[in-house]
C-alpha positions in Angstrom: 0.3 0.0 -0.1 3.0 1.8 1.0 4.9 1.4 -2.9 1.3 2.2 -4.2 1.0 6.1 -2.4 4.6 6.8 -3.1 4.1 5.9 -6.8 3.0 9.1 -7.9 4.8 11.5 -5.7 7.8 9.8 -6.9 6.5 10.7 -10.0 5.3 14.4 -9.2 9.1 14.5 -8.2 10.4 13.7 -11.5 8.2 15.9 -13.5 9.4 18.7 -10.8 13.0 17.7 -11.0 13.2 17.9 -15.0 11.1 21.5 -15.0 13.7 23.1 -12.9 15.6 23.5 -15.8 14.8 26.7 -17.0 15.3 25.4 -21.1 13.7 22.2 -20.3 11.2 24.3 -19.4 11.0 26.8 -21.7 10.4 24.1 -24.6 8.1 22.1 -22.6 5.7 25.1 -22.2 6.1 25.7 -26.0 5.1 22.0 -26.3 1.9 22.2 -24.0 0.8 25.1 -25.9 1.6 23.3 -29.6 3.1 26.2 -30.4 4.3 26.0 -34.0 6.7 28.4 -34.5 9.2 25.9 -32.4 8.6 23.7 -35.3 11.9 22.3 -36.5 13.7 24.4 -33.4 13.8 21.4 -31.3 12.3 17.7 -31.1 9.9 16.3 -28.5 11.4 12.7 -27.5 8.6 11.2 -25.5 10.5 7.8 -24.3 7.3 6.7 -22.8 5.7 6.0 -26.5 8.9 5.2 -28.3 8.4 8.3 -30.7 9.5 12.1 -31.0 7.6 14.7 -32.4 7.6 18.4 -33.4 6.7 20.8 -30.5 2.7 21.9 -32.0 1.7 17.9 -32.4 -1.9 17.4 -31.6 -1.5 14.5 -29.4 -2.0 14.9 -25.5 1.4 16.2 -23.9 3.6 13.7 -22.2 4.3 14.0 -18.8 7.9 16.1 -18.2 9.6 12.9 -16.6 9.1 11.2 -19.8 9.8 13.7 -22.6 14.0 14.7 -23.6 14.4 17.7 -26.0 16.7 17.0 -28.8 17.4 19.6 -31.3 18.4 16.6 -34.2 16.3 13.8 -35.3 19.7 12.0 -35.4 19.8 12.7 -31.8 16.2 11.4 -31.3 17.2 8.4 -33.5 20.2 7.7 -31.3 17.9 6.6 -28.6 16.0 4.8 -30.2 13.0 6.8 -31.5 10.8 6.8 -34.6 9.0 9.8 -36.4 5.4 10.3 -35.2 3.4 9.2 -37.9 0.4 11.8 -36.9 2.6 15.5 -36.8 5.1 14.4 -39.8 7.7 16.2 -37.4 10.7 15.7 -39.9 8.2 18.0 -42.9 8.8 21.3 -41.2 11.3 23.8 -42.4 14.5 23.4 -40.9 16.5 24.8 -37.4 17.5 28.5 -37.6 20.1 27.4 -35.2 22.4 26.8 -37.7 22.4 29.7 -39.0 22.5 31.8 -36.2 25.5 29.9 -34.8 28.7 30.1 -36.0 30.6 27.4 -34.2 31.7 24.6 -35.3 29.0 22.1 -34.9 26.5 25.1 -36.8 29.7 25.0 -39.6 29.6 20.6 -39.7 25.9 20.5 -40.1 25.9 23.0 -43.0 28.5 21.0 -44.7 26.3 18.0 -43.8 23.1 19.2 -45.2 25.0 20.0 -48.7 25.6 16.2 -48.6 29.4 16.5 -47.9 29.3 13.2 -46.1 27.8 11.4 -49.0 30.5 12.9 -51.7 34.1 12.7 -49.4 32.9 10.8 -46.1 33.2 11.8 -42.7 37.4 12.8 -43.4 36.2 14.9 -46.1 34.1 16.9 -43.7 36.4 17.4 -40.7 39.1 18.2 -43.2 37.0 21.1 -44.5 36.2 22.0 -41.0 40.0 22.0 -40.0 39.8 19.1 -37.1 40.4 15.8 -37.3 37.1 13.1 -37.8 38.2 11.8 -34.0 37.8 15.5 -33.2 34.9 16.4 -34.9 32.8 13.2 -34.0 33.2 13.9 -30.0 32.1 17.4 -30.8 29.1 16.5 -32.5 28.0 13.9 -30.3 28.6 16.0 -27.2 26.8 19.0 -28.7 23.8 17.5 -31.0 23.6 13.9 -29.6 25.2 12.4 -32.5 28.1 11.8 -34.4 28.4 13.0 -38.5 27.4 9.7 -39.8 24.2 9.7 -37.8 23.5 12.9 -38.8 24.1 12.6 -42.6 22.2 9.6 -41.9 19.0 11.3 -40.9 19.3 14.0 -43.5 18.8 11.3 -46.3 15.9 10.2 -44.6 14.3 13.5 -44.6 15.6 14.2 -47.8 14.0 11.2 -48.9 10.9 11.9 -47.0 10.7 15.1 -49.2 10.7 13.7 -52.1 8.4 11.0 -51.2 6.0 13.5 -50.6 6.1 16.2 -53.2 7.4 14.5 -56.2 6.5 11.5 -58.0 9.8 9.9 -58.2 9.7 6.1 -57.9 11.4 4.9 -54.9 14.7 3.7 -56.3 15.5 7.3 -57.7 14.6 8.8 -54.5 17.1 6.5 -52.9 19.9 7.6 -54.4 19.0 11.1 -55.1 19.1 11.1 -51.0 22.5 9.9 -51.0 21.8 6.5 -50.2 24.1 3.9 -51.4 21.8 0.8 -52.1 17.5 0.4 -52.4 17.7 -1.8 -49.6 19.9 0.7 -47.2 17.0 3.4 -48.1 14.2 0.8 -47.7 15.5 -0.2 -44.1 16.4 3.3 -43.3 13.1 4.6 -43.5 11.3 1.6 -42.0 13.2 2.7 -39.4 13.0 6.1 -39.0 9.1 6.3 -40.2 8.0 2.8 -38.9 6.5 3.1 -42.7 7.6 2.2 -46.0 8.9 4.6 -48.9 5.4 3.7 -50.5 3.3 3.6 -47.6 4.8 7.1 -46.3 4.2 8.4 -49.8 0.3 7.4 -49.3 -0.2 7.7 -46.0 0.4 11.9 -46.7 -2.7 11.7 -48.7 -1.4 14.4 -50.8 -0.6 14.4 -54.5 3.1 15.1 -55.7 4.0 18.4 -57.2 5.5 16.4 -60.2 2.5 14.6 -62.3 5.1 12.0 -64.3 8.4 10.3 -62.6 11.5 12.9 -63.7 12.0 12.6 -67.0 15.2 11.7 -68.6 17.5 14.3 -70.3 19.4 13.8 -73.3 22.8 14.1 -71.0 21.8 11.0 -68.3 20.5 13.5 -65.8 16.5 13.7 -65.1 13.8 17.2 -64.8 12.1 17.1 -61.5 10.6 19.7 -59.1 9.6 19.4 -55.4 8.2 21.8 -52.5 10.3 23.6 -49.7 8.7 24.5 -47.2 8.9 28.2 -45.0 8.6 29.3 -42.0 5.7 31.7 -41.6 5.2 34.7 -42.2 7.5 34.0 -45.5 7.8 37.4 -48.2 8.5 35.4 -51.1 7.9 38.2 -53.2 11.1 40.5 -51.4 13.3 37.7 -52.4 12.2 37.8 -55.9 12.3 40.9 -56.4 15.5 41.4 -54.9 16.7 38.8 -57.8 15.1 39.9 -60.9 16.9 43.8 -60.6 20.0 41.8 -60.1 20.1 38.9 -62.6 22.8 38.8 -64.8 21.4 38.4 -69.0 22.1 34.6 -69.9 22.3 33.6 -66.5 19.7 34.9 -65.0 16.2 36.0 -65.7 12.7 37.1 -64.0 9.8 34.4 -64.7 6.1 35.0 -64.8 5.5 34.4 -61.2 9.6 33.1 -60.3 12.7 33.5 -61.4 15.1 30.9 -63.2 18.9 30.3 -63.6 21.4 28.0 -64.2 24.0 26.6 -61.6 26.9 24.4 -61.1 26.6 21.8 -58.8 28.8 19.0 -58.1 27.0 16.3 -60.4 27.3 19.0 -63.5 25.4 21.9 -64.8 22.0 22.8 -63.4 18.7 24.9 -65.2 16.8 25.8 -61.9 13.1 27.5 -61.8 11.7 29.3 -58.7 8.2 30.0 -57.7 6.5 30.6 -54.8 3.7 28.1 -54.0 0.4 28.7 -54.1 -1.3 28.0 -50.5 1.4 27.7 -48.3 4.5 29.3 -47.3 6.8 27.1 -49.6 9.0 27.5 -52.8 8.3 25.3 -55.8 11.5 24.3 -57.5 11.9 22.6 -60.8 15.3 21.5 -61.8 16.9 19.6 -64.7 19.7 17.7 -63.1 23.0 16.3 -64.9 22.9 14.2 -61.6 20.0 13.0 -59.3 22.8 13.3 -56.6 22.7 17.1 -56.9 19.3 17.2 -55.1 20.0 16.8 -51.0 22.9 20.1 -52.4 20.6 21.4 -54.5 17.6 21.7 -51.5 20.6 22.7 -48.7 21.1 25.9 -51.2 17.5 26.9 -52.2 16.7 27.3 -48.1 19.6 29.3 -48.2 19.0 31.3 -51.1 15.7 32.1 -50.0 16.5 31.9 -46.2 13.5 29.4 -45.3 14.3 28.8 -41.8 14.3 31.8 -40.6 12.4 32.8 -37.4 10.2 35.0 -38.5 7.9 35.9 -35.7 11.2 36.4 -33.2 12.9 38.3 -35.8 10.0 40.9 -36.3 8.7 40.6 -32.6 12.7 42.5 -32.2 12.7 44.7 -35.0 9.2 46.1 -33.7 10.2 47.1 -30.6 12.1 49.9 -32.1 9.2 52.5 -32.9 10.6 53.7 -36.2 11.3 49.8 -37.3 7.8 49.4 -36.5 5.6 50.4 -39.5 8.2 48.9 -41.9 8.0 45.4 -40.1 4.0 45.8 -40.5 3.8 46.4 -44.0 6.4 43.4 -44.9 6.0 40.5 -42.3 8.7 37.9 -42.7 11.0 39.9 -45.0 13.8 37.5 -46.0 17.9 38.1 -46.3 18.4 36.4 -49.3 21.3 33.6 -49.4 23.5 32.6 -52.2 23.6 29.2 -54.4 27.6 29.9 -55.3 29.3 31.5 -53.1 32.5 32.6 -55.7 29.9 34.3 -57.6 28.4 36.2 -55.6 31.8 38.0 -54.1 32.6 38.6 -57.5 29.3 39.9 -57.5 30.1 42.0 -54.0 34.0 43.4 -55.5 32.1 44.7 -59.2 29.4 46.1 -57.2 31.1 48.2 -54.8 30.0 52.0 -54.8 28.4 51.2 -58.4 24.2 51.1 -58.7 22.6 47.8 -58.9 21.9 48.8 -62.6 25.7 49.6 -63.5 26.4 46.6 -61.5 23.8 44.5 -63.7 25.5 45.7 -66.8 29.3 45.1 -65.6 28.4 41.5 -64.5 26.2 40.2 -67.5 29.4 41.5 -70.1 31.2 40.0 -68.0 29.3 36.6 -68.2 29.0 37.1 -72.0 32.9 37.3 -72.9 33.8 34.6 -70.2 30.9 32.0 -69.0 30.6 28.8 -70.2 27.8 27.9 -72.3 24.9 25.7 -71.0 24.7 21.7 -72.4 22.1 21.3 -74.4 20.3 24.7 -74.0 17.0 24.8 -75.9 16.0 28.2 -77.8 14.9 30.4 -75.5 16.1 28.9 -72.1 19.7 30.5 -70.2 22.5 29.9 -72.1 25.2 30.4 -70.1 26.7 29.3 -66.7 28.5 32.3 -64.6 32.4 32.6 -65.4 34.4 30.3 -63.1 37.3 32.0 -60.8 39.9 30.5 -63.0 38.3 31.8 -66.1 38.1 35.3 -64.8 42.1 35.1 -63.3 43.0 33.5 -66.9 40.8 36.7 -69.0 39.2 39.2 -66.8 41.7 41.4 -67.6 40.6 42.0 -71.4 36.8 42.0 -70.2 36.7 43.9 -66.8 36.7 48.0 -66.6 36.6 50.9 -63.7 39.1 51.8 -62.0 42.2 50.2 -61.9 43.1 49.0 -58.4 39.5 47.1 -58.4 40.3 45.4 -61.6 43.9 44.4 -60.3 41.7 43.5 -56.4 39.0 41.0 -59.0 41.8 39.5 -60.5 44.2 38.5 -57.3 40.5 37.2 -55.8 39.9 34.9 -58.4 43.5 33.5 -58.8 43.2 32.8 -55.1 39.9 31.3 -55.5 41.0 29.5 -58.3 44.5 28.0 -56.3 42.5 27.2 -53.2 44.1 29.9 -51.5 41.3 31.6 -50.6 38.0 29.9 -49.3 34.8 31.1 -49.5 31.9 29.0 -48.6 28.8 28.8 -46.0 30.4 26.4 -43.6 33.5 29.2 -43.3 34.0 30.5 -39.6 32.7 34.0 -40.0 35.6 35.5 -38.0 38.1 33.7 -40.1 36.3 34.2 -43.5 36.0 38.2 -42.7 40.0 38.5 -41.8 40.8 36.6 -45.3 38.9 38.7 -46.7 40.4 42.0 -45.1 43.9 40.8 -45.4 43.5 41.1 -49.4 44.2 44.7 -51.1 41.6 46.4 -52.1 39.0 44.7 -49.8 36.7 46.4 -47.0 34.4 46.1 -43.8 31.5 46.5 -46.5 32.6 43.6 -49.0 33.5 41.6 -46.0 29.9 42.3 -44.2 28.1 41.7 -47.3 29.7 38.6 -48.4 29.3 37.4 -44.7 25.6 38.4 -44.1 25.0 36.3 -47.5 27.3 33.5 -48.4 27.5 32.9 -44.0 23.7 33.9 -43.5 25.4 35.5 -40.4 22.3 37.5 -39.3 23.8 40.2 -37.3 25.5 42.6 -40.2 24.4 46.5 -40.4 26.3 47.8 -43.1 26.7 51.8 -42.1 29.3 52.3 -44.2 26.6 51.7 -47.9 24.4 55.1 -48.8 21.2 53.3 -49.8 21.1 51.8 -46.6 21.5 55.1 -44.9 19.2 56.7 -47.3 16.8 53.9 -46.1 17.4 55.4 -42.6 16.5 58.6 -43.1 13.7 57.7 -44.6 12.4 55.4 -41.8 12.9 58.7 -39.3 16.2 56.7 -38.2 20.0 58.8 -38.0 21.5 59.0 -41.7 24.9 59.0 -40.2 27.0 55.7 -39.6 27.9 56.4 -36.2 24.6 56.9 -35.3 22.8 54.0 -37.0 25.3 52.1 -35.6 24.4 52.9 -31.9 20.6 52.7 -32.8 21.2 49.8 -34.9 22.8 48.3 -31.4 19.4 47.5 -30.1 18.2 45.4 -33.1 20.8 42.6 -32.1 21.2 39.9 -33.3 19.1 41.0 -36.1 20.1 43.7 -37.9 21.4 41.6 -41.0 17.3 41.5 -41.4 17.1 45.4 -40.5 19.3 46.2 -42.8 17.2 44.8 -45.6 13.8 46.9 -44.0 16.3 49.7 -44.7 17.1 49.1 -48.4 13.4 48.3 -48.8 12.6 52.0 -47.8 15.7 53.4 -49.8 13.7 52.3 -52.7 
């Protein structure tokens, strides 16, 4: 009798002990409120049922003592949990954590999403980050609850789920597109993670694919695929499309009805891409003609960065709206995004060529450079985009023949091109922001504006305010904010850690 009486008391004590942790308590409150704003930011592992859920799962809230919160699905898999069939916790935008943070774990997550483990293995991942594979595995296990192999496996499963639910691709094609080494491995992983076969997972979604047919084979052995990538709401897709359209390089990019299209080099070869705003939800529809199906994971990762799909828009808007001068702009454009980039080298050349000239003038100069040095797009049909943006090697070799403007600027561009082509300079999403800025500033002719702009768009740095930018200061004055750089910098300190998003509001006000 005493044991029976004590059991509820011991359970209550365990619940109370769990809630004593302030981080746990905050996440538990969000879970009990079924707050969709936290979907993708953490995962609720329910050990009494053996499943993991998104915070907004409509199921009955578990007791605190039965819950563990995880930052990644891989950690939940390592704990022996499977995905909830009711809320599909992987069918949400990714965590904004990996953009906000700049530590080793965050940079590793960016590379894993880009498919580096599938292409280069864990040693290649570790080498890119400048550590041994053993040290990287130890850090990721301690910080994220799973090592690089488990994180890559979870990412493959999530990519496969996206393709199963948003395309009509055959399951065998999805297996290799997601990075699995065999169809058997694909089937076993999907069954283990989702407790369903791939086809059962597809049928249970009760939604048709956005593609009406399996991927069409292309003349060079590639594939033509379509998929839908969700965004965290609110989502200002129109703002990103407008930003891209006014900067489109002729032959490489162009605005289309309701969207944007461009060419791009991916690890498996050149691709032709089209992006449109999805109807009936916050999402981007992607249509891609790929040289290899294995290019889908890196493409998905780069498109998510380009459209900033994982941004915590609610938190950003709430923080910026606390400033009375910014509040009207936030109300007019909720969910503003900072456009990322698809090709870091290309973005750096755009920044260098666009320094101290208008957007229109930069577009003209870049279009002239692409026409002269860009590679032809293979198998381009009449009316299709026909050029790939020039490589760093091509610009280093022949850029002096094409580039116009001050000699010092041309010299800087050629110097950067040679460094990129030789591998002396590394510009990529996984670089430490501090180290990347230091590397750029060490090059003659590159100043804080260029280093900050590249950090904002390549590494997704959320807290950059380029107060030396004339257009940004003009936008600040239009909103009633200080127009002098020093005063604006002091006022902007209150917008941290979201000053990159404040910059987008200021640039928009200037136009």
